[in-house]
N, C-alpha and C positions, 0 to 999 in steps of 0.2 A: 767712671768704668777704665778696668783696665786700661792701659796703653801700655805698646811691644815696638820700641824702634830697631830698625835690623838695621846695620852697617854690613857694609861693603871697603874695605879698605883694600889700596894696594900703596904701601910702601915706603919710602924712595932713600929713609937714612934711619932706620932703624936708631943709631943713638938720641937721638931729638925726638923719634915718637914715644920710645919708653921714656925720655922726659916731659910727655905731653902725657902723656899714662897716671905718673906718678900726683900730674896736677890734677887728673880732673876726675879721678875719682874720692877723692873725699868733695871737691865739689857736687856729685852728680851724685851721691847719698844723699848731700848735705838741705838734697833737692826735692828728697825722695824719691829718688830712680832709684836700680839695680843692678846690677850683671847677670845675665842670666848662661848665656856662655860669651866664653872671649875665644876670639882666635883656637879654639880646640882644632883637633881633624875634621874634616868636610867632605861626603863626595856629594857630585851632584847625578843623580836618579834622570832627569829626561829634564829634553831641553838645551837651552843654550851657552846657558851660562855658564861664564869660568868664573867662578867671584875666590879673593884673592886671602884679606883676613874676615870671619867674619865677626863678629859683634852685636849682644841681644843684650838690650834694654830692657826693664819697666818700669816706668811710672805708672800712681797713681792715678793716674788720670791723662788722657790730652793737652792737658793745659796746663797742665803741670809740666810737659812735657815740654810744651812751649816757653811757658816761662822760662822752665833751666837754658834753652835749646835759644832763643830772642835778647834775654840777659845780657845784665854787663857782664860779668867771671868768665861764661861760656863764649863769649864774646870773643876774648882778650882770649880763649884757650884754644878757641872756634882757629886762630892767625897765625897759631905755629900751628896744629898737624899739619895746617891752611896747608905749611912751609915743607915740612916732611914724606906730607902723603895727598892722593886725593882718595877719595872719595861719596860709597852713592849710598840714599838714608832714604828708608819710608819709615813713620809712624804708621802703626791702624789699631784702632780701638780691638779690644778684648769682650766678650759678648758679653750680655747681661744676665750676670746667675737667678 
């Protein structure tokens, strides 16, 4: 079942974050993930949520996402991301076809 990962990222050091993006994209694709949205314009229609930068990812399954997230490659990249940003993220499974 397809899994979607939603990040709400607040960037503190854009230059360092750009370096992270250039490294994470090929690692993400190698793990079967792909970007569906990355930092585009957004608008809140309900609630008190104030997202900074929205990133939406698609993975073939929740297990594929978890293997990537907890794996050694992303663990090193996450350390870089954590130095230059703060994030909230959630993974949600899609509907069964």
